[in-house]
VEXDREN-2710 file (C-alpha; in Angstrom, 1 decimal):
% VEXDREN-2710
k/r/px/py/pz
1/UNK/-36.8/64.1/10.2
2/UNK/-33.7/63.2/8.2
3/UNK/-32.1/59.8/8.6
4/UNK/-28.6/59.8/9.9
5/UNK/-25.9/59.3/7.3
6/UNK/-23.8/57.1/9.5
7/UNK/-24.6/54.4/12.1
8/UNK/-24.8/55.7/15.6
9/UNK/-22.4/54.3/18.2
10/UNK/-25.1/52.2/19.8
11/UNK/-25.9/50.5/16.4
12/UNK/-22.2/49.9/15.9
13/UNK/-21.9/48.3/19.3
14/UNK/-24.9/46.1/18.6
15/UNK/-23.3/45.0/15.3
16/UNK/-20.1/44.1/17.2
17/UNK/-22.1/41.9/19.6
18/UNK/-23.8/40.1/16.7
19/UNK/-20.4/39.5/15.1
20/UNK/-18.9/38.0/18.3
21/UNK/-22.0/35.9/18.7
22/UNK/-21.7/34.7/15.1
23/UNK/-18.0/33.6/15.4
24/UNK/-18.7/32.0/18.8
25/UNK/-21.5/29.8/17.4
26/UNK/-19.4/28.7/14.5
27/UNK/-16.6/27.8/16.8
28/UNK/-18.8/25.7/19.2
29/UNK/-18.8/21.9/19.2
30/UNK/-21.8/20.0/20.6
31/UNK/-20.9/18.6/24.1
32/UNK/-21.3/15.0/22.9
33/UNK/-19.6/15.3/19.6
34/UNK/-16.2/13.9/20.7
35/UNK/-12.9/14.8/18.9
36/UNK/-14.3/14.6/15.4
37/UNK/-18.0/15.8/15.3
38/UNK/-20.0/16.3/12.2
39/UNK/-20.3/19.8/10.7
40/UNK/-22.5/21.9/13.0
41/UNK/-26.0/23.0/11.9
42/UNK/-26.1/25.9/14.3
43/UNK/-26.8/29.2/12.5
44/UNK/-26.2/32.7/13.9
45/UNK/-28.8/35.5/13.5
46/UNK/-28.1/38.0/10.8
47/UNK/-30.0/41.3/11.3
48/UNK/-30.1/44.3/9.2
49/UNK/-26.8/46.1/8.4
50/UNK/-24.7/43.6/10.2
51/UNK/-25.2/41.0/7.4
52/UNK/-22.2/42.2/5.4
53/UNK/-19.9/42.0/8.4
54/UNK/-21.2/38.6/9.5
55/UNK/-20.8/37.3/5.9
56/UNK/-17.2/38.5/6.0
57/UNK/-16.7/36.7/9.2
58/UNK/-18.1/33.5/7.7
59/UNK/-15.8/33.8/4.7
60/UNK/-12.7/34.1/6.9
61/UNK/-13.8/31.2/9.1
62/UNK/-14.4/28.9/6.2
63/UNK/-11.2/29.9/4.6
64/UNK/-9.3/29.0/7.8
65/UNK/-10.8/25.4/7.6
66/UNK/-9.3/25.0/4.1
67/UNK/-10.9/24.0/0.8
68/UNK/-12.9/20.9/0.3
69/UNK/-11.0/17.9/-1.3
70/UNK/-11.9/14.2/-1.9
71/UNK/-11.9/12.2/1.3
72/UNK/-9.6/9.5/-0.1
73/UNK/-7.0/12.1/-1.3
74/UNK/-7.0/13.8/2.1
75/UNK/-6.6/10.6/4.0
76/UNK/-3.6/9.6/1.8
77/UNK/-2.0/13.0/2.3
78/UNK/-2.5/12.7/6.1
79/UNK/-0.9/9.3/6.2
80/UNK/2.1/10.4/4.2
81/UNK/2.6/13.3/6.6
82/UNK/2.7/10.7/9.4
83/UNK/5.1/8.7/7.3
84/UNK/2.6/5.9/7.1
85/UNK/2.2/4.2/3.7
86/UNK/-1.5/4.6/2.6
87/UNK/-2.2/0.9/2.1
88/UNK/-5.8/-0.3/2.1
89/UNK/-5.4/-1.4/5.7
90/UNK/-4.1/2.0/6.8
91/UNK/-7.0/3.7/5.0
92/UNK/-9.4/1.2/6.6
93/UNK/-8.1/2.2/10.0
94/UNK/-8.6/5.9/9.3
95/UNK/-12.3/5.2/8.3
96/UNK/-12.8/3.2/11.4
97/UNK/-11.4/6.0/13.6
98/UNK/-13.4/8.6/11.7
99/UNK/-16.6/6.8/10.8
100/UNK/-18.4/10.0/9.7
101/UNK/-16.1/10.1/6.6
102/UNK/-17.7/6.9/5.2
103/UNK/-20.8/8.8/4.1
104/UNK/-18.8/11.7/2.5
105/UNK/-17.1/12.2/-0.8
106/UNK/-15.6/15.6/0.1
107/UNK/-14.2/17.0/3.3
108/UNK/-12.4/20.1/4.6
109/UNK/-8.7/19.8/4.1
110/UNK/-8.0/21.1/7.6
111/UNK/-10.6/19.0/9.3
112/UNK/-9.2/17.5/12.5
113/UNK/-9.0/13.7/12.3
114/UNK/-8.8/11.1/15.0
115/UNK/-5.3/9.6/14.7
116/UNK/-4.2/6.0/15.1
117/UNK/-2.4/5.3/18.4
118/UNK/0.5/3.0/17.6
119/UNK/3.5/2.5/19.8
120/UNK/6.5/4.8/19.4
121/UNK/9.1/3.4/17.0
122/UNK/12.2/2.6/19.2
123/UNK/15.1/5.0/18.6
124/UNK/17.5/2.1/17.6
125/UNK/15.1/1.2/14.8
126/UNK/14.9/4.8/13.6
127/UNK/18.7/4.8/13.3
128/UNK/18.6/1.7/11.2
129/UNK/16.8/3.7/8.4
130/UNK/19.9/5.6/7.6
131/UNK/21.9/2.4/7.0
132/UNK/20.9/1.4/3.5
133/UNK/23.5/-0.7/1.7
134/UNK/24.7/0.8/-1.7
135/UNK/23.8/-1.0/-4.9
136/UNK/26.2/-3.4/-6.6
137/UNK/26.8/-4.2/-10.3
138/UNK/28.0/-7.8/-10.2
139/UNK/25.6/-10.8/-10.5
140/UNK/26.3/-13.4/-7.8
141/UNK/27.7/-16.7/-9.0
142/UNK/24.7/-18.7/-7.6
143/UNK/22.3/-16.6/-9.8
144/UNK/24.5/-17.2/-12.9
145/UNK/24.3/-20.9/-12.1
146/UNK/20.6/-20.9/-11.8
147/UNK/20.2/-19.0/-15.2
148/UNK/22.5/-21.5/-16.9
149/UNK/20.5/-24.4/-15.4
150/UNK/17.3/-22.7/-16.8
151/UNK/18.7/-22.5/-20.3
152/UNK/19.7/-26.1/-20.2
153/UNK/16.3/-27.3/-18.9
154/UNK/14.5/-25.2/-21.5
155/UNK/16.5/-26.7/-24.3
156/UNK/15.7/-30.2/-23.0
157/UNK/12.1/-29.3/-22.6
158/UNK/11.9/-27.9/-26.2
159/UNK/13.2/-31.1/-27.7
160/UNK/10.9/-33.5/-25.9
161/UNK/7.5/-34.9/-26.9
162/UNK/5.3/-34.2/-23.8
163/UNK/1.8/-35.4/-23.0
164/UNK/-0.8/-32.7/-22.3
165/UNK/-3.2/-33.4/-19.5
166/UNK/-5.4/-30.4/-20.4
167/UNK/-5.9/-29.8/-24.2
168/UNK/-6.3/-26.1/-23.4
169/UNK/-2.6/-25.9/-22.3
170/UNK/-0.6/-27.1/-25.3
171/UNK/3.2/-27.2/-25.3
172/UNK/3.3/-24.0/-27.4
173/UNK/1.8/-22.1/-24.5
174/UNK/4.7/-23.2/-22.3
175/UNK/7.3/-22.4/-24.9
176/UNK/5.9/-18.9/-25.3
177/UNK/6.3/-18.2/-21.6
178/UNK/9.7/-19.8/-21.5
179/UNK/10.8/-17.6/-24.4
180/UNK/9.8/-14.5/-22.5
181/UNK/11.5/-15.7/-19.4
182/UNK/14.7/-16.3/-21.3
183/UNK/14.6/-12.8/-22.8
184/UNK/14.4/-11.3/-19.4
185/UNK/17.0/-13.5/-17.7
186/UNK/19.6/-13.4/-20.4
187/UNK/19.3/-9.8/-21.5
188/UNK/22.7/-8.1/-21.7
189/UNK/21.8/-5.6/-18.9
190/UNK/21.3/-8.5/-16.5
191/UNK/25.0/-8.8/-16.0
192/UNK/25.8/-5.0/-15.6
193/UNK/22.7/-3.4/-14.1
194/UNK/22.5/-2.1/-10.5
195/UNK/21.3/-4.7/-8.0
196/UNK/20.8/-5.3/-4.3
197/UNK/20.5/-8.2/-1.9
198/UNK/16.7/-8.2/-1.9
199/UNK/16.5/-8.3/-5.7
200/UNK/19.0/-11.1/-5.9
201/UNK/17.1/-13.0/-3.1
202/UNK/13.8/-12.8/-4.9
203/UNK/15.3/-13.6/-8.3
204/UNK/16.9/-16.7/-6.7
205/UNK/13.5/-17.8/-5.3
206/UNK/11.7/-17.3/-8.7
207/UNK/14.3/-19.0/-10.9
208/UNK/14.6/-21.9/-8.5
209/UNK/10.9/-22.6/-8.8
210/UNK/11.1/-22.2/-12.6
211/UNK/13.8/-24.8/-12.8
212/UNK/11.9/-27.1/-10.4
213/UNK/8.7/-26.8/-12.6
214/UNK/10.6/-27.5/-15.8
215/UNK/12.5/-30.5/-14.3
216/UNK/9.1/-31.9/-13.0
217/UNK/7.6/-31.6/-16.5
218/UNK/10.6/-33.3/-18.0
219/UNK/10.6/-36.1/-15.4
220/UNK/6.9/-36.9/-15.7
221/UNK/6.7/-35.9/-19.4
222/UNK/3.3/-34.3/-18.6
223/UNK/2.0/-30.7/-18.9
224/UNK/-0.7/-29.3/-16.7
225/UNK/-2.7/-26.1/-16.3
226/UNK/-1.4/-25.5/-12.8
227/UNK/2.2/-25.5/-14.0
228/UNK/1.3/-23.1/-16.8
229/UNK/-0.4/-20.7/-14.4
230/UNK/2.6/-20.8/-12.0
231/UNK/5.0/-20.0/-14.8
232/UNK/2.8/-17.1/-15.9
233/UNK/2.7/-15.7/-12.4
234/UNK/6.5/-16.0/-12.0
235/UNK/7.0/-14.2/-15.3
236/UNK/4.8/-11.3/-14.1
237/UNK/6.8/-11.1/-10.8
238/UNK/10.1/-11.2/-12.6
239/UNK/9.0/-8.4/-14.9
240/UNK/8.0/-6.3/-11.9
241/UNK/11.3/-7.0/-10.2
242/UNK/13.5/-6.4/-13.2
243/UNK/11.5/-3.5/-14.7
244/UNK/9.9/-1.8/-11.7
245/UNK/7.3/0.9/-12.3
246/UNK/9.0/4.2/-11.5
247/UNK/5.6/5.6/-10.5
248/UNK/3.5/2.8/-9.0
249/UNK/-0.2/3.5/-8.6
250/UNK/-1.7/4.4/-5.3
251/UNK/-3.8/1.7/-3.7
252/UNK/-7.4/2.7/-4.2
253/UNK/-10.2/2.5/-1.7
254/UNK/-13.9/2.4/-2.5
255/UNK/-16.0/2.9/0.6
256/UNK/-19.5/1.5/1.2
257/UNK/-21.6/4.3/2.5
258/UNK/-24.3/4.1/5.1
259/UNK/-23.5/0.7/6.7
260/UNK/-22.3/0.8/10.2
261/UNK/-21.2/-2.9/10.4
262/UNK/-17.5/-3.2/10.8
263/UNK/-17.2/-6.0/8.3
264/UNK/-18.7/-3.7/5.6
265/UNK/-16.6/-0.7/6.3
266/UNK/-14.8/-0.8/3.0
267/UNK/-14.1/-2.7/-0.1
268/UNK/-10.4/-2.2/-0.9
269/UNK/-8.8/-2.7/-4.3
270/UNK/-5.1/-2.8/-5.0
271/UNK/-4.8/-1.3/-8.5
272/UNK/-1.4/-2.8/-9.3
273/UNK/-2.5/-6.3/-10.3
274/UNK/-1.5/-8.1/-13.5
275/UNK/-4.1/-9.7/-15.8
276/UNK/-3.8/-12.6/-18.2
277/UNK/-6.3/-13.2/-21.0
278/UNK/-8.6/-16.3/-21.2
279/UNK/-6.3/-18.0/-23.8
280/UNK/-3.4/-17.9/-21.4
281/UNK/-1.3/-16.0/-23.9
282/UNK/1.7/-14.2/-22.5
283/UNK/3.5/-11.6/-24.5
284/UNK/4.9/-8.5/-22.7
285/UNK/6.9/-7.2/-25.7
286/UNK/10.1/-7.2/-23.7
287/UNK/12.5/-7.3/-26.7
288/UNK/12.8/-3.6/-26.9
289/UNK/12.2/-2.8/-23.3
290/UNK/15.2/-1.2/-21.5
291/UNK/16.1/-1.9/-17.9
292/UNK/15.5/0.9/-15.4
293/UNK/17.4/1.6/-12.2
294/UNK/15.9/-0.7/-9.6
295/UNK/18.5/-1.0/-6.8
296/UNK/16.7/1.4/-4.5
297/UNK/16.0/0.0/-1.0
298/UNK/14.1/1.4/2.0
299/UNK/13.6/0.4/5.6
300/UNK/10.0/-0.3/6.7
301/UNK/8.5/-0.7/10.2
302/UNK/5.6/-3.1/10.1
303/UNK/2.8/-2.8/12.7
304/UNK/-0.4/-4.7/13.1
305/UNK/-3.9/-3.9/14.5
306/UNK/-7.0/-6.0/15.1
307/UNK/-10.3/-6.0/17.0
308/UNK/-10.9/-7.7/20.3
309/UNK/-13.8/-10.1/21.0
310/UNK/-15.8/-7.1/22.2
311/UNK/-15.1/-5.1/19.0
312/UNK/-12.5/-2.9/20.7
313/UNK/-9.8/-1.6/18.3
314/UNK/-6.4/-2.8/19.4
315/UNK/-3.3/-0.9/18.1
316/UNK/-0.9/-1.1/21.0
317/UNK/-0.3/-3.2/24.2
318/UNK/0.6/-6.8/24.8
319/UNK/-2.2/-8.0/22.5
320/UNK/-0.3/-6.8/19.4
321/UNK/3.2/-5.8/20.5
322/UNK/6.2/-8.1/20.0
323/UNK/3.9/-11.0/19.3
324/UNK/3.4/-11.6/15.5
325/UNK/6.0/-12.8/13.1
326/UNK/5.8/-11.3/9.6
327/UNK/7.4/-12.8/6.5
328/UNK/7.3/-11.9/2.8
329/UNK/7.6/-13.6/-0.6
330/UNK/7.1/-13.0/-4.3
331/UNK/3.3/-13.1/-4.9
332/UNK/3.7/-16.0/-7.4
333/UNK/5.3/-18.1/-4.6
334/UNK/2.7/-17.4/-1.9
335/UNK/1.8/-21.1/-1.6
336/UNK/5.5/-22.2/-1.0
337/UNK/6.5/-22.0/2.6
338/UNK/10.3/-22.2/1.7
339/UNK/10.0/-19.0/-0.4
340/UNK/9.1/-16.7/2.6
341/UNK/11.7/-14.6/4.3
342/UNK/11.1/-13.4/7.9
343/UNK/11.5/-9.7/8.8
344/UNK/13.6/-8.6/11.7
345/UNK/11.8/-8.8/15.0
346/UNK/8.1/-9.2/15.8
347/UNK/5.3/-6.7/15.2
348/UNK/4.8/-4.1/16.4
349/UNK/7.4/-3.2/15.2
350/UNK/9.3/-5.5/12.9
351/UNK/11.7/-4.0/10.3
352/UNK/12.3/-5.0/6.8
353/UNK/14.7/-3.7/4.1
354/UNK/12.7/-4.0/0.8
355/UNK/12.8/-2.7/-2.7
356/UNK/10.2/-1.2/-5.2
357/UNK/7.8/-4.0/-5.9
358/UNK/4.8/-6.1/-4.8
359/UNK/5.2/-8.6/-1.9
360/UNK/2.9/-11.2/-0.4
361/UNK/2.8/-10.9/3.4
362/UNK/2.2/-13.7/5.8
363/UNK/1.7/-13.3/9.6
364/UNK/2.0/-16.0/12.3
365/UNK/1.3/-16.1/16.0
366/UNK/3.8/-18.8/17.0
367/UNK/3.2/-21.7/14.6
368/UNK/-0.4/-20.6/13.7
369/UNK/-0.9/-18.5/10.6
370/UNK/-3.1/-15.5/11.2
371/UNK/-5.3/-14.4/8.3
372/UNK/-4.9/-10.8/7.1
373/UNK/-7.2/-8.6/5.1
374/UNK/-4.8/-7.4/2.3
375/UNK/-1.8/-9.7/2.1
376/UNK/-0.6/-8.2/-1.2
377/UNK/1.3/-4.9/-0.7
378/UNK/3.0/-2.7/-3.2
379/UNK/5.9/-1.2/-1.4
380/UNK/6.9/0.9/-4.4
381/UNK/4.5/3.7/-3.2
382/UNK/7.0/4.6/-0.5
383/UNK/9.8/5.3/-3.0
384/UNK/7.5/8.1/-4.4
385/UNK/6.6/9.5/-0.9
386/UNK/5.4/13.1/-1.7
387/UNK/6.6/14.3/1.8
388/UNK/10.2/15.0/1.1
389/UNK/11.1/15.5/4.8
390/UNK/10.2/11.9/5.6
391/UNK/11.3/10.2/2.4
392/UNK/14.4/8.7/3.9
393/UNK/12.9/7.9/7.3
394/UNK/11.6/4.5/8.5
395/UNK/8.2/4.2/6.8
396/UNK/5.3/2.5/8.7
397/UNK/3.3/-0.2/7.0
398/UNK/0.1/-1.1/8.9
399/UNK/-1.5/-4.6/8.6
400/UNK/-5.0/-5.5/9.7
401/UNK/-5.3/-9.0/11.3
402/UNK/-8.5/-10.9/10.9
403/UNK/-8.5/-12.7/14.2
END
C-alpha cells in the first residue's frame, strides 16, 4: 500500500490542536506566580510532523518577548521611560520590587516588571517644569568681591612663614592647590561665560569657605591636613561646576546574587567620584582647558521611600508624603550646615531647580536628620536623558531613607 503524499484532514486537525496547546502552555502563568513570575518550565508535547509548526510557534512567541539584554541596562531604560533618573536608590527599588532579577545577568527586554507606586505629581508642579530661567552672562558683584578677596588672601598667605602641624602637608602643597584655584577663578571666560542662579549660588558657597580657610591659616599661622583636604575637595567641586562633563557616567549598580536579606540587596557605586593620590598632589592641567556651556538647568521632583518596622515597602501615604525636608550642598561642604539649600516643599514631592553636577543631599524629619543610603547624586544624567519626549519634563529623583 502506498503512503499518501499529503497529510489527511484528520492529521492536519490533530496538528492544529497540538499547536493551540503549545501556544496555550507558553502563555500560562502559574497561579501563585504573581505579577512577575519566573520563566515557566512547562513544555508542550512535540509529536511527529507537527514539530516544525510548533517550532515556528515558539520562534514567534519568543520574538514577541524581545531579545535578551543585561538586567541593569533594561532597568535603566525602564526608569528613563518613566522619567525617573536611574540613581542607585531607584535601581535598588526596582530590584526590591522584582527580586527575581537579582539572580539574573540577562533578561527579556519586554518582560513585564512590577512598577513603583509613587504619588502622582501635582499638576501645578508639572507646569513649573516649563519655567526654566534663561542663562545670563554677567558675573554678580558679590562673586567678583569674593574672588578679589581670594586673590588678596592668597598673596598674604604666600608671603607668610607658616608652621606646619603635619610634616606631610607642607606649605608647597597648599600653594599648588591655591594656584589651580586661582587659574579657575580668574580665567578670562569667568567674566563672559553663560551662568545661572544655581551655579552662582554654589560658587559663592565654595569661594566663601576657601576664603575662611585661608583667613584661618593666616590668623593661626598654622597648616593642617584637614585644611588641605578641604581645599582639595573644593577644587574638585569647582572644576565640576565650571567645566561640567557633557556626558556624565551612569551610576553603576553591582548586585549581590542569592541573598534574600534586604540589607544585602545591592552594593551601589556612583562612578563619578574624584580621586587624589597619596601624596596629596593636585594638578588638573587647567591651563589649556576651555570652558564649556554650563548654564543648563532642569526641574526635579524629589520623592522618598523607606521600609516600615514590619519590612513593608512604603512609597506613598502619610508616612512619606509632605513630611521630609530635603536640602542640597556642594559635596565638599557636606559638613557645613550653612552651605545647604532647601528645596521647595516637602517630599514627596519637593521640587528643585538644579544644574549639571554632583550634589550632596540631606534629609530631615523636623529637626532630626534622617540617614539616607546614597547622599551623593549626579544630576547631570538627566541632561542626557535618552527619552527625548520626556527630556524637558519634571524628572523624578528617588531617595531611599534608612529609618
